[in-house]
C-alpha positions as CSV (number, residue, x, y, z in Angstrom):
1,M,7.8,12.6,-26.6
2,R,10.5,10.0,-27.0
3,L,11.1,8.1,-23.7
4,V,13.8,5.3,-22.9
5,L,12.6,2.7,-20.4
6,H,14.8,0.4,-18.2
7,I,12.3,-2.1,-16.9
8,W,12.9,-5.0,-14.8
9,R,12.2,-8.2,-16.3
10,Q,11.9,-11.4,-14.3
11,A,10.2,-14.6,-15.6
12,G,9.3,-16.0,-12.4
13,P,10.0,-16.1,-8.6
14,A,13.1,-18.4,-8.9
15,A,14.3,-16.8,-12.3
16,R,17.2,-14.3,-12.4
17,G,16.0,-10.8,-13.3
18,A,17.6,-7.9,-14.9
19,F,16.9,-4.6,-16.4
20,V,15.8,-4.4,-20.2
21,R,16.1,-1.1,-22.3
22,Y,13.2,-0.2,-24.4
23,E,12.8,3.0,-26.6
24,V,9.4,4.3,-26.9
25,P,8.7,7.1,-29.4
26,D,5.9,9.3,-30.3
27,V,4.1,9.1,-27.0
28,S,1.8,11.9,-25.6
29,P,2.6,14.0,-22.7
30,D,-1.1,13.7,-21.7
31,M,-0.7,9.8,-21.3
32,S,-0.8,8.2,-17.9
33,F,2.2,6.2,-16.8
34,L,0.1,2.9,-17.2
35,E,-0.8,3.9,-20.9
36,L,2.8,4.3,-21.6
37,L,3.3,0.6,-20.6
38,D,0.2,-0.3,-22.6
39,V,1.7,1.2,-25.8
40,L,5.0,-0.6,-25.1
41,N,3.2,-4.0,-24.7
42,E,1.3,-3.4,-27.8
43,R,4.4,-3.0,-29.8
44,L,6.1,-5.9,-28.0
45,V,3.2,-8.2,-28.8
46,A,3.1,-7.0,-32.4
47,G,6.8,-7.8,-32.5
48,K,6.0,-11.5,-31.0
49,D,7.9,-10.5,-27.7
50,E,6.7,-11.2,-24.3
51,P,4.8,-8.2,-22.8
52,V,5.7,-6.6,-19.5
53,A,3.7,-7.9,-16.7
54,F,2.3,-5.2,-14.3
55,D,-0.7,-5.0,-12.0
56,H,-3.4,-2.5,-12.6
57,D,-7.1,-2.4,-12.1
58,C,-9.2,0.9,-11.7
59,R,-6.7,3.2,-13.0
60,E,-8.3,5.9,-11.0
61,G,-6.0,6.0,-8.0
62,I,-8.2,4.2,-5.5
63,C,-7.5,0.4,-5.8
64,G,-3.9,0.4,-5.0
65,A,-2.9,-2.3,-7.6
66,C,-0.7,-0.3,-9.8
67,G,2.5,-0.2,-7.5
68,V,5.9,0.2,-9.2
69,V,9.0,2.0,-8.4
70,I,9.7,4.7,-10.8
71,N,13.2,6.4,-10.9
72,G,13.8,5.0,-7.2
73,R,10.5,6.4,-5.8
74,P,7.4,4.4,-5.3
75,H,4.7,5.6,-7.7
76,G,7.1,8.0,-9.2
77,P,8.0,11.8,-8.8
78,Q,4.7,13.3,-8.0
79,R,3.7,13.4,-4.4
80,A,0.3,11.9,-3.3
81,T,-0.1,10.4,-6.7
82,T,-0.5,6.6,-7.7
83,A,1.4,5.2,-10.7
84,C,-1.9,5.1,-12.6
85,Q,-2.4,8.7,-12.1
86,L,1.1,9.9,-13.0
87,H,1.2,11.6,-16.5
88,L,4.0,11.6,-18.7
89,R,4.1,15.5,-18.7
90,R,6.1,15.0,-15.6
91,F,9.0,14.0,-17.5
92,A,10.9,15.5,-20.3
93,D,11.4,14.5,-23.8
94,G,14.3,12.0,-24.0
95,D,14.3,11.1,-20.4
96,E,15.4,7.6,-19.3
97,I,13.2,6.0,-16.7
98,W,14.0,3.0,-14.4
99,I,11.0,1.0,-13.5
100,E,11.1,-2.0,-11.0
101,P,8.8,-3.9,-8.6
102,W,8.5,-3.2,-4.9
103,R,11.5,-4.6,-3.2
104,A,10.7,-6.6,0.0
105,R,11.2,-10.1,1.4
106,A,7.4,-10.1,2.3
107,F,6.5,-9.1,-1.5
108,P,8.1,-11.8,-3.5
109,V,8.3,-11.1,-7.3
110,V,5.7,-13.1,-9.3
111,K,6.6,-11.9,-12.8
112,D,8.2,-8.6,-14.0
113,L,6.7,-5.8,-12.2
114,V,4.1,-7.9,-10.4
115,V,4.8,-8.9,-6.6
116,D,2.8,-11.1,-4.3
117,R,1.1,-8.7,-1.7
118,G,-0.8,-11.6,-0.2
119,A,0.9,-10.7,3.2
120,F,-1.3,-7.6,3.4
121,D,-4.4,-9.7,3.1
122,A,-3.1,-12.0,5.8
123,M,-2.7,-8.9,8.1
124,V,-6.0,-7.8,7.5
125,Q,-7.5,-11.2,8.1
126,A,-5.7,-11.5,11.1
127,G,-7.5,-8.5,12.4
128,G,-10.7,-10.4,12.2
129,F,-14.1,-8.9,12.3
130,I,-16.1,-6.6,14.7
131,T,-18.8,-8.2,16.8
132,A,-20.9,-4.9,17.0
133,R,-24.4,-5.8,15.4
134,T,-24.7,-4.1,12.1
135,G,-28.0,-5.2,10.8
136,S,-29.8,-2.7,8.5
137,A,-28.4,0.8,7.8
138,P,-28.7,2.8,10.9
139,E,-29.8,6.4,11.1
140,A,-26.8,8.5,10.6
141,N,-26.9,9.9,14.2
142,A,-27.8,6.8,16.0
143,I,-24.3,6.4,17.3
144,P,-22.6,9.7,18.4
145,V,-19.1,9.9,17.3
146,P,-16.9,12.8,18.3
147,K,-15.7,14.6,15.2
148,R,-12.2,14.2,16.2
149,D,-12.5,10.5,16.2
150,A,-14.5,10.5,13.0
151,D,-11.8,12.5,11.2
152,R,-9.0,10.2,12.6
153,A,-11.1,7.0,11.3
154,M,-11.6,8.7,7.9
155,D,-8.0,9.8,7.4
156,A,-6.7,6.1,8.3
157,A,-9.5,4.5,6.1
158,A,-7.9,6.4,3.1
159,C,-5.2,3.7,3.0
160,I,-5.7,1.7,-0.4
161,G,-3.0,-1.1,0.7
162,C,-0.8,-0.4,-2.2
163,G,2.5,-1.2,-0.4
164,A,4.3,2.0,-1.2
165,C,5.2,2.4,2.4
166,V,6.9,-1.0,2.5
167,A,8.7,-0.1,-0.8
168,A,10.0,3.2,0.7
169,C,10.9,2.1,3.9
170,P,14.6,1.1,4.4
171,N,13.5,-1.7,6.6
172,A,10.6,-2.7,4.5
173,S,8.3,-2.3,7.3
174,A,4.6,-2.5,7.1
175,M,3.7,-0.4,10.1
176,L,2.0,2.4,8.5
177,F,-0.4,-0.1,6.5
178,V,-1.0,-2.2,9.8
179,A,-1.5,1.2,11.8
180,A,-3.9,2.6,9.3
181,K,-6.2,-0.5,9.2
182,A,-6.0,-0.9,13.0
183,S,-6.7,2.8,13.6
184,H,-9.7,3.0,11.3
185,L,-11.6,0.7,13.6
186,G,-9.7,1.6,16.8
187,S,-11.0,5.3,16.5
188,L,-14.7,4.3,16.3
189,P,-17.3,3.1,18.9
190,Q,-17.8,0.0,16.9
191,G,-14.2,-1.1,16.8
192,Q,-13.9,-1.1,20.5
193,P,-14.6,-4.6,21.8
194,E,-11.7,-6.2,19.7
195,R,-9.5,-3.0,19.6
196,Y,-6.4,-4.2,21.6
197,S,-6.7,-7.9,20.6
198,R,-6.9,-6.7,17.0
199,V,-3.7,-4.8,17.2
200,V,-1.8,-7.8,18.8
201,R,-3.1,-10.3,16.1
202,M,-2.2,-8.0,13.1
203,V,1.3,-7.0,14.4
204,D,2.0,-10.7,14.9
205,A,0.9,-11.4,11.5
206,M,3.1,-8.6,10.3
207,D,6.2,-10.1,12.2
208,A,5.3,-13.6,10.7
209,A,5.3,-12.3,7.1
210,G,8.9,-11.1,7.4
211,F,8.3,-7.3,7.3
212,G,11.1,-5.2,9.1
213,A,10.8,-3.1,12.2
214,C,9.7,0.5,12.1
215,T,12.4,2.8,13.1
216,N,10.7,6.2,12.5
217,H,12.5,7.2,9.2
218,G,9.1,8.7,7.9
219,E,9.7,7.4,4.1
220,C,6.5,5.7,4.4
221,M,4.6,8.8,4.9
222,A,6.5,10.5,2.1
223,A,5.7,7.9,-0.4
224,C,2.2,7.1,0.6
225,P,-0.2,8.3,-2.3
226,K,-3.0,9.1,0.2
227,E,-0.6,10.8,2.7
228,I,-1.5,8.6,5.6
229,S,0.0,10.3,8.7
230,L,2.7,8.9,11.2
231,D,0.1,9.5,13.9
232,V,-1.6,6.1,13.2
233,I,1.6,4.5,14.1
234,A,1.8,6.5,17.3
235,Q,-1.8,5.1,18.1
236,L,-0.9,1.5,17.0
237,N,2.2,1.6,19.4
238,R,-0.1,2.9,22.3
239,D,-2.6,0.3,21.8
240,L,0.2,-2.3,21.4
241,I,1.8,-1.4,24.7
242,R,-1.4,-1.3,26.6
243,A,-2.2,-4.9,25.2
244,T,1.2,-6.0,26.2
245,I,1.1,-4.7,29.8
246,M,-2.7,-5.1,30.5
247,P,-3.7,-8.2,28.8
248,P,-7.5,-8.9,28.9
249,R,-8.8,-11.5,30.9
250,E,-10.0,-14.8,29.2
251,G,-13.4,-14.2,27.6
252,K,-13.2,-10.4,28.1
253,S,-12.4,-7.5,25.8
254,W,-11.8,-4.0,26.3
255,V,-13.9,-1.1,25.5
256,G,-11.6,2.0,25.6
257,S,-11.0,5.4,24.0
258,A,-8.1,6.7,22.1
C-alpha cells in the first residue's frame, strides 16, 4: 500500500503548529497504525529529520496511551478500537490520512501528537482512596455483591483513560471519564463510605482543569474504545445532586446504594 499522511507537527506548547505531508509507500495492510508511524519515523531518522512524537505503550489496546485523532475521529474509523489496534486494511491504497492530537484546553500539546493528560491524573487523585480495610486477599464470596452491581462496576472499570471522550465532545467534557471512575467504586460495597464526597471532589477537579460541561451529545460514548455507556454519567449526576442537597455532617460519610 501507498499512503499519504498529513501529520500535525508542533515543536512545543508555545510553538505554532501545522500539518506536514508525508508519503509512505510499500506498507503492509496488516500493519497497525502505530507501526505505520514507526516506519515513517525510521525513514525520517535515516534522512536526519526530526521524527514524529506520539504516545504509545502496551500496543494491546489496554493502556490508553495511543490517543490521536485520525481523519477527524478519535482513534480512527473502527468502532471500539484504539489507534494501536487499528490496522491499515481499514484504509484503501492511496488514501490521504489526517492525523492530529486531542484538541482540548485541558490537554495542552507537548509536542506533535503528544498531549499532557495530567488533568486525568489530578481528577483520579482528587477521588482519593477508600477507607475499607483490604488486608490480605479475601475469599471471593466474603462480601456479597449483587450481580447487577458487579456488572455495573466491571463495565465502568473498563475505562482506560485515553481521553477519546474529551476529544470527541464538542464541549471537551470529561464527564464520561469522571463518571466511569466514580461509578466503578460507587457501585461496590467497599466504595460506599466516600461515595458522595468522592464525586464532589472529582467534579471540582474536573471544573478546575478547564474541561467543558456535558450537554448530552453522546459523542463520548460513540468514540470510547471500550464503549463505556452514558449510564455512568446518569449515576454520577444522581450522586452529585444528592451530595449537593444532602451534604454529610462533619466527620460523617454516607453509606448508600445506587
